Backbone as CSV, one residue per row, in Angstrom:
resi,resn,N_x,N_y,N_z,CA_x,CA_y,CA_z,C_x,C_y,C_z
1,UNK,-14.331,0.615,-23.795,-13.639,0.191,-22.836,-12.317,0.979,-22.603
2,UNK,-11.798,1.084,-21.502,-10.699,2.091,-21.004,-9.415,1.561,-21.723
3,UNK,-8.749,2.302,-22.426,-7.331,2.008,-22.913,-6.594,1.615,-21.664
4,UNK,-5.544,0.388,-22.242,-4.677,-0.027,-21.314,-3.638,1.107,-20.943
5,UNK,-3.265,1.945,-21.696,-2.229,2.961,-21.396,-2.879,3.866,-20.185
6,UNK,-4.044,4.209,-20.315,-4.847,5.037,-19.235,-4.852,4.485,-17.779
7,UNK,-5.084,2.903,-17.952,-4.943,2.360,-16.699,-3.358,2.129,-16.246
8,UNK,-2.569,2.098,-17.039,-1.145,2.108,-16.652,-0.727,3.500,-15.895
9,UNK,-1.154,4.423,-16.488,-0.664,5.730,-16.173,-1.403,6.099,-14.776
10,UNK,-2.837,5.674,-14.375,-3.566,5.866,-13.224,-2.748,4.932,-12.305
11,UNK,-2.315,3.712,-12.504,-1.476,2.851,-11.592,-0.090,3.548,-11.167
12,UNK,0.549,4.061,-12.309,1.688,4.458,-11.836,1.643,5.953,-11.117
13,UNK,0.441,6.739,-11.219,0.357,7.976,-10.471,-0.014,7.346,-9.080
14,UNK,-0.939,6.330,-8.720,-1.064,5.996,-7.464,0.300,5.491,-6.589
15,UNK,0.946,4.509,-7.392,2.037,4.002,-6.695,3.108,5.187,-6.624
16,UNK,3.221,6.224,-7.270,4.219,7.529,-7.020,3.791,8.177,-5.817
17,UNK,2.369,8.456,-5.658,1.802,9.281,-4.642,1.814,8.467,-3.395
18,UNK,1.856,6.946,-3.619,2.027,6.091,-2.132,3.374,6.452,-1.662
19,UNK,4.335,6.329,-2.788,5.876,6.481,-2.415,6.007,7.757,-2.023
20,UNK,5.676,8.828,-2.545,5.964,10.260,-2.088,5.283,10.383,-0.389
21,UNK,4.080,9.880,-0.325,3.681,9.748,1.067,4.470,9.050,2.156
22,UNK,4.755,7.812,1.600,5.876,6.961,2.429,7.020,7.867,2.883
23,UNK,7.717,8.581,1.875,8.766,9.139,2.097,8.844,10.542,2.802
24,UNK,7.776,10.930,2.774,7.400,12.565,3.064,6.669,12.742,4.578
25,UNK,5.931,11.839,4.783,5.035,11.965,6.120,5.873,11.305,7.361
26,UNK,5.202,11.681,8.254,5.999,11.010,9.532,4.929,10.440,10.391
27,UNK,3.717,10.883,10.209,2.644,9.906,11.112,2.544,8.601,10.771
28,UNK,2.225,7.740,11.741,2.299,6.314,11.562,1.186,5.826,10.684
29,UNK,-0.199,6.387,10.844,-1.283,5.979,10.076,-1.148,6.237,8.800
30,UNK,-0.450,7.371,8.389,-0.373,8.199,7.112,0.598,7.272,6.341
31,UNK,1.931,6.799,6.932,2.735,5.836,6.519,2.055,4.359,6.047
32,UNK,1.241,4.026,6.802,0.549,2.824,6.621,-0.396,3.002,5.310
33,UNK,-1.196,4.187,5.353,-2.112,4.322,4.143,-1.109,4.835,2.829
34,UNK,-0.099,5.123,3.087,0.710,5.516,1.814,1.174,3.837,1.324
35,UNK,1.636,3.201,2.172,1.860,1.813,1.575,0.804,1.028,1.035
36,UNK,-0.439,1.582,1.408,-1.488,0.654,0.957,-1.865,1.161,-0.513
37,UNK,-1.637,2.655,-0.699,-1.839,2.881,-1.937,-0.863,2.753,-2.793
38,UNK,0.505,2.372,-2.483,1.262,1.753,-3.586,0.922,0.401,-3.917
39,UNK,0.436,-0.435,-2.908,0.191,-1.780,-3.417,-1.186,-1.755,-4.186
40,UNK,-2.219,-0.727,-3.996,-3.220,-0.586,-4.613,-2.783,-0.038,-6.181
41,UNK,-1.917,0.748,-6.395,-1.362,0.812,-7.707,-0.859,-0.258,-8.548
42,UNK,-0.208,-1.106,-7.678,0.244,-2.450,-8.402,-0.878,-3.177,-8.516
43,UNK,-1.876,-3.296,-7.614,-2.999,-4.265,-7.935,-3.919,-3.687,-9.440
44,UNK,-3.928,-2.363,-9.451,-4.595,-1.908,-10.587,-3.822,-2.327,-11.828
45,UNK,-2.561,-2.214,-11.830,-1.591,-2.473,-12.943,-1.889,-4.055,-13.293
46,UNK,-1.957,-4.828,-12.333,-2.006,-6.206,-12.599,-3.422,-6.511,-13.244
47,UNK,-4.589,-5.846,-12.718,-6.000,-5.883,-13.084,-6.144,-5.543,-14.499
48,UNK,-5.524,-4.275,-14.690,-5.512,-3.784,-16.118,-4.704,-4.680,-17.265
49,UNK,-3.711,-5.303,-16.901,-3.168,-6.110,-17.777,-4.008,-7.415,-17.823
50,UNK,-4.450,-7.721,-16.574,-5.329,-9.181,-16.856,-6.461,-9.031,-17.659
51,UNK,-6.977,-7.733,-17.767,-8.326,-7.262,-18.489,-8.032,-7.251,-19.992
52,UNK,-6.717,-6.649,-20.233,-6.537,-6.467,-21.559,-6.130,-7.802,-22.239
53,UNK,-5.632,-8.609,-21.518,-5.071,-9.863,-22.145,-6.030,-10.880,-22.035
54,UNK,-6.907,-10.516,-21.053,-8.034,-11.777,-20.906,-7.528,-13.141,-20.637
55,UNK,-6.601,-13.080,-19.559,-5.978,-14.352,-19.305,-6.117,-14.618,-17.691
56,UNK,-6.167,-15.684,-17.272,-6.303,-16.113,-15.997,-5.288,-16.181,-15.341
57,UNK,-4.055,-16.403,-15.659,-2.916,-16.728,-14.923,-2.526,-15.270,-14.255
58,UNK,-2.828,-14.150,-14.653,-2.697,-12.905,-14.022,-3.509,-12.728,-12.660
59,UNK,-4.330,-13.570,-12.430,-5.298,-13.291,-11.454,-4.490,-13.655,-10.029
60,UNK,-3.346,-14.554,-10.047,-2.660,-15.045,-9.036,-1.989,-13.931,-8.278
61,UNK,-1.157,-13.045,-9.257,-0.443,-11.930,-8.480,-1.496,-11.052,-7.755
62,UNK,-2.641,-10.767,-8.523,-3.507,-9.979,-7.822,-4.245,-10.271,-6.591
63,UNK,-4.176,-11.683,-6.388,-4.721,-12.067,-5.094,-3.542,-12.049,-3.942
64,UNK,-2.239,-12.119,-4.565,-1.057,-11.996,-3.613,-0.938,-10.476,-3.294
65,UNK,-1.255,-9.723,-4.197,-0.979,-8.269,-3.659,-2.278,-7.977,-2.635
66,UNK,-3.420,-8.398,-3.005,-4.727,-8.316,-1.995,-4.264,-8.792,-0.726
67,UNK,-3.400,-9.957,-0.473,-3.077,-10.552,0.658,-2.171,-9.676,1.506
68,UNK,-1.034,-9.144,0.618,-0.068,-8.380,1.078,-0.723,-6.906,1.738
69,UNK,-1.814,-6.295,1.096,-2.435,-5.183,1.418,-3.403,-5.460,2.815
70,UNK,-3.759,-6.746,2.892,-4.574,-7.182,4.200,-3.418,-7.337,5.162
71,UNK,-2.535,-7.724,5.017,-1.363,-8.183,5.935,-0.567,-6.565,6.481
72,UNK,-0.450,-5.785,5.481,-0.203,-4.381,6.043,-1.059,-3.417,6.711
73,UNK,-2.277,-3.755,6.581,-3.325,-3.178,7.244,-3.413,-3.549,8.731
74,UNK,-3.373,-4.984,8.851,-3.377,-5.414,10.190,-1.981,-5.320,10.925
75,UNK,-0.958,-5.172,10.389,0.132,-4.795,10.955,0.162,-3.403,11.494
76,UNK,-0.187,-2.401,10.695,-0.368,-0.931,10.834,-1.296,-0.889,11.946
77,UNK,-2.493,-1.395,12.171,-3.497,-1.432,13.198,-2.846,-1.875,14.549
78,UNK,-2.044,-3.074,14.299,-1.511,-3.613,15.543,-0.399,-2.406,16.008
79,UNK,0.396,-1.989,15.407,1.258,-0.974,15.773,0.854,0.073,16.475
80,UNK,-0.123,0.620,15.404,-0.788,1.963,16.118,-1.656,1.721,17.429
81,UNK,-2.190,0.623,17.624,-2.880,0.179,18.837,-1.687,0.015,20.029
82,UNK,-0.541,-0.499,19.708,0.260,-0.795,20.943,0.816,0.419,21.365
83,UNK,0.996,1.490,20.307,1.580,2.901,20.551,0.385,3.605,21.523
84,UNK,-0.800,3.409,21.108,-1.725,4.041,21.761,-1.973,3.622,22.916
85,UNK,-1.576,2.264,23.423,-1.849,1.958,24.761,-0.846,2.278,25.491
86,UNK,0.357,2.633,24.910,1.524,3.225,25.845,1.428,4.736,25.706
87,UNK,0.473,5.209,25.207,0.272,6.713,25.132,1.589,7.303,24.687
88,UNK,1.991,6.831,23.615,3.363,7.536,23.016,2.715,8.128,21.508
89,UNK,3.367,9.208,20.993,3.022,9.620,19.657,3.289,8.865,18.753
90,UNK,2.735,8.912,17.410,2.697,8.056,16.456,3.691,8.782,15.296
91,UNK,4.904,9.173,15.623,5.755,9.892,14.894,6.819,8.855,14.372
92,UNK,6.850,8.669,13.353,7.960,7.496,12.934,9.019,7.922,13.014
93,UNK,9.673,8.970,12.892,10.985,9.499,12.966,11.605,9.390,14.241
94,UNK,10.820,9.139,15.450,11.165,9.145,16.683,11.502,7.731,16.945
95,UNK,11.178,6.748,16.548,11.645,5.556,16.851,12.615,4.711,15.879
96,UNK,13.674,4.335,16.380,14.528,3.856,15.440,15.108,2.595,15.869
97,UNK,14.651,1.824,16.728,14.811,0.511,17.458,13.469,-0.136,17.950
98,UNK,13.675,-1.498,17.542,12.293,-2.374,18.044,12.496,-2.994,19.447
99,UNK,12.406,-2.302,20.564,12.448,-2.947,21.862,11.507,-2.369,22.715
100,UNK,11.651,-3.001,23.736,10.533,-2.292,24.785,10.653,-1.177,25.331
């Protein structure tokens, strides 16, 4: 079995890579993927703790994180589709207001 410390380091690495991608990249799809990578790190952390402690109550936060990942994907795809329909570039820094 993989030690819990290794799982926690991998989860922290995934979350930090996602945060770096979220802060450094400007492309819309890359920002969405970086957010998903951060949530995946959190899910890995919860799954590692649940496997180490062999407890069922830690499964509920894992399901919530999975639901958040699905919502983020749906929202990211919807925004990308809306910008693609309007033929605008998907550069996040160019848009600072939510209006028509």
